[in-house]
N, C-alpha and C positions, 0 to 999 in steps of 0.2 A: 481573513488574513489578507492583507494588502499585498499588492505586487511587490516582488523582491523581498518578501518576508520569509522567515525560516522557522522551522519547528525541528527540534531534536529531542528524541526520546531514547533512553537506554534502559532496557528491561527485558526480562525473559518473556517469551510468548509460549505459554504452556500448551497451546493448541497446535503449534508448529506452523503457524501462518499469520500474516498480517492481513486483515480483512478491510476492504475499502468499498464504500457505497455511499449513495446520497443518504443523508441523515434521516430523511423521511421515507426511505424505501420501505414499502410494505410487503414486498415479496420475500419469501424465505430464501435463505442463502442456498444457492443452487449450483455450487461448483463441485465437481467430482475430483477429489484429490487422488484417486486411485487409478487415474488414466495414464500415469507414467510420464506425463509432460510436466514442464515447469521451467523455471521457477516462478513465472508469472502466468496465472490462469485467469480467464475472464469469461463472463457471460454478458448478457445485455445490461444487467443491473448490478453486478458484483465483480470485484477484482480480488484476487488473493495472491500474495507473494509468499512463497514457501520459505521458511527460515528454519534454523536449527530448532529441533523439538526439545524442550527442556527436559523431558523424561529420558532422552537418549544420551545425555552428558552428565558429568558430575556436578555436584552442588557448587554454585559460584561460577560455573562455566557456561551458563545458558543465556547470558545477556546478549541482546541484539541491539545494534545501533541503527536507528532510523533517522535519516536526515531528509526533511521535506523542504522544498523551495518552490515558491510561486514566482513565475516570470511572465513577461508579456508575450513571449514567443518560444517556440521549441528550441531545444539545444541540441548540438551535435554530439555524437559519441556515446549515447546511451543505447544499449542493445535491445531493450524491450520497451514496447509502447502499446497503449490501449486508449481508445476513445471512450469516454463515459459521460452520460448526461447527469447534470447536477441541478435538477429543477428547483430544489429548495435553497440553493446557494450555500449549503452546508455539507461538507464532505466528512464522513465519519471514517476514521483511520484507527484501527486497533484490533482487538480480538474479543472473545466472549467475556474476558475478565475486566478489560478496561479499554477505553478509546478516547481519542481526541477529536474535536471538530475543527475543521479548517473552513473559515468563511471565504467564499468565492463569489464572483458574479454568477447569477443564474445562467445556465446554458450548458453547452457541450465543451468538455475539457479533454486535453491530451495529457495522459499520465505516462511519463517516461521513467524507466527504472534501470538501475545498475545494481548488481549484487556482487559481493566479493567471492562467493562460492555458490554456483548454481545448485549443488546438492545439499549443502548445509550453510546457508547464508547467515552471517553474523553482522554484516553491514549492508544496509539497503539504502540506496540513494534514490529519491523520488523527486521529479521535477514536474510541476503542474503548469500548463499554459492553456489559454483559451483557444478554441478552434473557431 
């Protein structure tokens, strides 16, 4: 994905989280969702954004809007941020059911987030910029 490109997805996340990692990451997903923190959780190689769990709402009410934007530098006003290495140049964003790959320059990236509701997010905004 080139700088200032955007990706928008609207769909349910049946696992209750959007998972983010380098597309070639060989480590098992290692985030503990039961630690009571959130909505953005991270380890060295994985990031998760907690969203409304499709099993906790009625049919047709589980859609989550994910807006991704790649920029040349960090933006102000986003409350959550994580640094993540992307050695393959491909960032995987999705869940166990489906994911998208965002093409980036290889290296370390700043992932900034905003969610509409920290407890049951239905709209996630993510901005990626190189570090």
